[in-house]
C-alpha positions in Angstrom: -106.2 297.2 49.4 -103.3 299.4 48.4 -103.7 301.6 51.5 -103.6 298.6 53.7 -100.3 297.3 52.1 -98.7 300.8 52.3 -99.6 301.1 56.0 -98.4 297.6 56.7 -95.1 298.1 54.9 -94.6 301.5 56.7 -95.2 299.8 60.1 -92.7 297.1 59.2 -90.1 299.6 58.2 -90.6 301.7 61.3 -90.3 298.5 63.4 -87.1 297.5 61.8 -85.6 301.0 62.2 -86.7 301.2 65.9 -85.3 297.9 66.8 -82.3 297.7 64.5 -79.8 299.3 66.9 -80.5 296.9 69.7 -80.1 293.7 67.6 -76.3 293.8 67.9 -76.2 294.6 71.6 -75.6 291.0 72.7 -72.5 290.8 70.6 -70.9 294.0 71.8 -70.5 295.6 68.4 -69.2 299.1 68.6 -68.1 298.9 72.3 -64.9 298.1 74.0 -66.1 294.5 74.7 -66.3 293.6 71.0 -62.6 292.7 70.8 -62.1 290.1 73.5 -58.4 289.3 73.8 -57.3 286.0 75.2 -55.0 286.0 78.2 -51.5 284.5 77.9 -52.7 281.5 79.9 -55.7 281.0 77.6 -53.4 281.2 74.6 -51.1 278.6 76.0 -54.1 276.3 76.7 -55.5 276.9 73.2 -52.1 275.9 71.7 -52.1 272.8 73.8 -55.6 271.8 72.8 -55.1 272.6 69.1 -57.4 275.6 68.9 -56.2 278.3 66.5 -55.1 281.6 68.1 -57.7 283.8 66.3 -60.6 281.7 67.7 -59.1 281.4 71.2 -61.8 282.7 73.6 -63.1 281.5 76.9 -66.2 279.9 75.2 -64.0 277.9 72.7 -61.9 276.7 75.6 -64.9 275.6 77.6 -66.4 273.8 74.6 -63.1 271.9 73.9 -62.7 271.0 77.6 -66.2 269.5 77.5 -65.5 267.4 74.5 -62.2 266.2 75.9 -63.7 265.3 79.2 -66.6 263.5 77.5 -64.3 261.4 75.4 -62.3 260.1 78.4 -62.8 256.6 79.7 -65.4 256.4 82.4 -66.7 259.9 81.8 -70.4 259.7 82.8 -72.8 262.5 83.5 -75.4 264.7 82.0 -75.1 264.6 78.2 -71.6 263.0 77.9 -72.9 259.8 76.4 -74.5 261.7 73.6 -71.2 263.1 72.4 -68.9 260.3 73.3 -67.3 258.2 70.6 -69.2 254.9 71.4 -72.6 253.8 70.1 -74.0 254.0 73.6 -77.3 255.6 74.7 -77.8 257.7 71.6 -77.8 254.6 69.4 -80.4 252.9 71.6 -82.6 256.0 71.6 -82.4 256.2 67.8 -83.2 252.5 67.4 -86.2 252.7 69.7 -87.6 255.8 67.9 -87.0 254.1 64.5 -88.9 251.0 65.6 -91.8 253.1 67.0 -92.2 255.3 64.0 -91.6 252.5 61.6 -94.2 250.3 63.3 -96.8 253.1 63.1 -96.0 253.7 59.4 -96.4 250.0 58.6 -99.7 249.9 60.5 -101.1 252.9 58.5 -99.9 251.4 55.3 -101.5 248.0 56.1 -104.8 249.6 57.2 -104.8 251.7 54.0 -104.5 248.5 51.8 -107.1 246.5 53.7 -109.9 249.1 54.0 -112.9 249.1 51.7 -112.9 251.3 48.6 -115.6 253.9 48.7 -117.2 254.9 45.4 -117.0 258.6 44.6 
């Protein structure tokens, strides 16, 4: 049993060591791309949209633009009703799901109360 644990832990440690360097590859740590600087145009747009300068990147600008466009009157499209400020479709979906799951729960509770009691 102890040999199996030692071999398993050794294999796990070797796996972590072998893959540890590639874990940060997607974030660009240690390369020139790790410090993405915003362009002056992006900084001006961040200031206009109320985004702090230290978080001003292309991704934060795109996210803020998406929220702003979704909150505009008449903005319809894929996913905009889910993040808009009105009750809308998301409220209807939650109400339907609550009714379905609540009905199933009530049915199981009622069936459990009505059923015959079996002797042990």
